[in-house]
C-alpha positions as CSV (number, residue, x, y, z in Angstrom):
1,M,191.4,197.1,53.7
2,I,190.9,197.8,57.2
3,K,190.2,194.1,58.1
4,W,193.0,193.1,55.7
5,I,195.5,195.6,57.9
6,T,194.6,194.7,61.1
7,K,194.7,191.0,59.9
8,L,198.3,191.5,59.1
9,F,199.1,193.3,62.9
10,S,197.3,190.8,64.3
11,S,198.1,187.4,63.0
12,T,200.1,185.5,65.4
13,P,203.9,184.9,64.3
14,K,205.1,181.7,63.7
15,E,206.7,179.9,66.8
16,E,210.0,179.2,66.9
17,N,212.1,176.7,68.6
18,T,214.1,178.6,71.2
19,E,215.5,175.1,72.4
20,D,217.2,174.9,69.0
21,I,218.5,178.9,69.2
22,M,219.6,178.5,72.5
23,K,221.6,175.3,73.0
24,P,224.9,175.3,70.9
25,E,225.9,172.6,68.6
26,V,228.2,169.9,69.8
27,H,230.6,167.5,67.6
28,E,231.7,164.6,69.6
29,H,235.3,163.5,69.5
30,P,235.9,160.0,70.1
31,K,239.2,160.9,71.8
32,N,237.4,163.3,74.2
33,N,237.5,160.8,76.9
34,I,240.8,159.6,76.7
35,K,243.4,161.1,79.0
36,S,246.7,162.4,77.1
37,V,249.5,159.8,77.7
38,S,253.0,161.5,77.8
39,K,255.8,160.0,75.5
40,K,258.6,161.8,76.4
41,Y,260.8,160.5,79.2
42,L,263.3,162.1,81.5
43,I,266.4,159.4,81.9
44,V,268.7,160.9,84.4
45,G,272.4,159.5,85.5
46,L,273.3,160.9,89.0
47,G,277.2,161.3,89.2
48,N,280.0,163.8,89.1
49,I,281.9,165.8,86.6
50,G,285.6,166.1,85.7
51,T,287.7,163.3,84.3
52,E,289.0,162.1,87.5
53,Y,284.9,160.3,88.5
54,V,284.7,158.9,85.2
55,N,285.5,155.4,86.0
56,T,284.4,155.7,89.7
57,R,281.6,153.6,91.5
58,H,279.2,156.9,92.6
59,N,279.3,157.7,88.5
60,I,277.1,154.8,87.3
61,G,274.5,157.0,86.3
62,F,276.8,158.6,83.9
63,K,278.0,155.5,82.7
64,V,274.8,153.7,82.1
65,L,274.3,156.6,79.8
66,D,277.4,156.6,78.1
67,Y,276.8,152.9,77.2
68,L,273.7,153.4,75.7
69,A,274.3,156.7,73.7
70,K,277.6,155.0,72.6
71,K,275.7,151.6,71.2
72,E,273.2,154.0,69.7
73,G,274.9,156.2,68.1
74,L,273.9,159.8,70.1
75,S,276.3,162.4,71.1
76,F,275.6,164.5,74.2
77,E,275.5,168.2,73.9
78,T,276.0,171.0,76.2
79,V,273.1,172.1,77.7
80,K,271.8,174.5,80.3
81,L,272.7,172.3,83.7
82,G,273.8,169.0,82.0
83,S,274.6,167.4,78.8
84,M,272.1,165.8,76.9
85,A,271.3,163.2,74.2
86,E,268.2,162.7,73.1
87,Y,266.9,159.0,71.9
88,K,264.2,158.0,69.9
89,F,262.5,154.4,70.6
90,K,259.4,152.9,69.1
91,G,257.8,156.2,69.4
92,R,259.1,157.5,72.4
93,T,261.7,160.2,73.4
94,F,263.9,159.6,75.6
95,F,266.0,162.6,77.1
96,L,269.3,161.4,78.8
97,L,270.5,164.0,81.7
98,K,274.0,163.8,83.4
99,P,273.3,167.0,85.1
100,N,276.5,168.8,85.7
101,T,275.6,170.7,89.0
102,Y,277.8,168.1,90.9
103,M,276.0,165.0,92.9
104,N,274.5,167.7,95.8
105,L,272.7,169.6,93.4
106,S,271.0,167.3,91.0
107,G,267.4,168.4,91.6
108,K,267.9,172.0,90.1
109,A,268.7,170.3,87.0
110,V,265.8,167.6,86.8
111,K,263.3,170.1,88.2
112,Y,264.0,172.5,84.7
113,W,264.6,169.7,82.2
114,M,260.8,168.8,83.8
115,D,259.5,171.4,83.2
116,K,261.0,172.4,79.8
117,E,260.2,169.4,78.3
118,N,256.9,169.2,80.2
119,I,257.6,165.6,81.1
120,P,255.1,164.4,83.8
121,L,257.0,162.6,87.2
122,E,255.7,159.5,86.5
123,N,257.9,159.5,83.3
124,I,261.1,160.1,85.4
125,L,263.4,157.4,86.2
126,V,266.6,158.3,87.9
127,I,269.8,156.1,88.2
128,T,271.9,156.0,90.9
129,D,274.5,153.9,93.2
130,D,273.7,152.1,96.3
131,L,276.0,150.9,98.7
132,N,273.2,148.5,99.9
133,L,273.3,146.4,97.2
134,S,275.6,143.8,96.1
135,F,277.7,144.4,92.5
136,G,275.7,144.8,89.8
137,T,272.0,144.2,91.7
138,I,269.6,145.9,90.1
139,R,266.3,147.6,91.8
140,I,263.8,149.9,90.2
141,K,261.2,151.5,93.0
142,P,258.7,153.8,92.6
143,K,259.3,155.9,95.2
144,G,261.6,156.1,98.5
145,S,263.4,157.7,100.9
146,D,266.9,159.1,99.5
147,G,268.9,156.3,102.0
148,G,271.3,158.3,102.8
149,H,272.1,159.4,99.3
150,N,273.2,163.5,98.6
151,G,271.6,162.8,94.5
152,L,268.3,161.6,95.6
153,K,268.6,163.9,99.0
154,N,268.4,166.7,96.6
155,I,265.8,165.5,93.7
156,N,263.7,164.7,97.3
157,L,264.2,168.4,98.4
158,V,263.9,169.9,94.8
159,L,260.4,168.4,93.6
160,N,259.1,168.5,97.0
161,T,258.1,164.6,96.9
162,Q,260.0,161.0,96.5
163,N,257.3,159.4,94.5
164,Y,259.6,159.2,91.4
165,T,260.8,156.2,89.6
166,R,264.6,155.1,90.4
167,Y,267.3,152.7,89.4
168,R,269.8,151.6,92.3
169,F,272.5,149.9,90.9
170,G,274.3,147.9,93.4
171,I,277.4,149.0,94.2
172,S,278.7,147.0,97.2
173,D,279.7,148.0,100.6
174,E,283.4,146.3,100.5
175,F,285.1,148.7,102.7
176,K,286.6,149.4,106.1
177,K,285.0,151.5,108.9
178,G,285.8,154.9,107.8
179,Q,286.5,154.4,104.2
180,Q,282.9,155.3,102.6
181,V,283.7,158.0,100.8
182,D,287.5,156.8,99.5
183,Y,285.3,153.9,98.4
184,V,282.2,155.4,96.4
185,L,284.7,157.3,94.8
186,G,287.1,155.1,94.1
187,E,287.2,152.7,90.5
188,W,286.2,149.5,89.9
189,T,288.3,146.5,90.7
190,A,289.5,144.4,88.0
191,E,286.5,142.0,89.1
192,E,283.7,144.4,88.3
193,E,285.3,145.5,85.0
194,A,285.0,142.4,83.6
195,K,281.0,142.5,84.8
196,L,279.9,145.3,83.7
197,P,279.3,145.3,80.4
198,E,276.9,142.7,81.2
199,R,275.4,144.7,83.4
200,L,275.3,148.3,81.5
201,E,273.4,145.9,78.5
202,A,270.8,145.1,81.1
203,S,270.4,149.1,82.2
204,A,270.3,150.0,78.7
205,E,267.5,147.7,78.4
206,I,265.5,148.5,81.3
207,I,265.4,152.2,80.0
208,R,263.5,150.8,77.0
209,T,261.1,149.1,78.9
210,F,260.6,151.7,81.0
211,G,259.3,153.5,78.2
212,T,257.6,150.9,76.5
213,A,256.3,148.4,78.9
214,G,255.7,150.4,81.8
215,L,257.0,150.8,85.5
216,E,255.2,147.5,86.7
217,N,256.6,145.0,84.1
218,T,260.1,146.8,84.2
219,M,260.1,145.9,87.4
220,T,258.8,142.2,87.4
221,T,261.2,141.6,84.6
222,F,264.4,143.3,86.0
223,N,264.4,143.5,89.7
224,G,266.6,141.0,91.7
225,K,268.9,140.1,88.4
């Protein structure tokens, strides 16, 4: 009996595999190493609010978004710092924003909606007029200076970067010295009006291509056209 008790307490316990105890079970997921790609896009048309500015050269950003919205049967709603329409196309969501802050404070609206919708900088497209390009000329760039444009100047300031895509729509510089303000805030000529529909259609396609095919393809397809 004594021998049996001694054996019971002196027997060597079964060795446990401490490696199995300490090592947590890991479940691999096939998408773990794939970077999440946002399918949200913020398309900002620059312009000034008010009926007196509706058909002016400086409001081409608003005009492009109005054209796309009308064609797709979308309605703009009053939102914080602007008017917005939501456009869904091929699995992407485009937030069409017309800031109501006036041109020289556009950055405030851009930053607010970027943050609210969690939209990355590379998914922003700003549409603006450009005096240095002939009427209707398209120039899409991934970054750049403000070029003297007050809307871009404020966006650069608020975002603290120039690295966002901008679509510059040429309005030409057919004005006499000292008449720049009157020119950009002036209305389109009859000849320009006649050519606008085709340019607006191209602009709508630029927005779709930017979201579905990427910046490089968009620049290759449309720049200089």
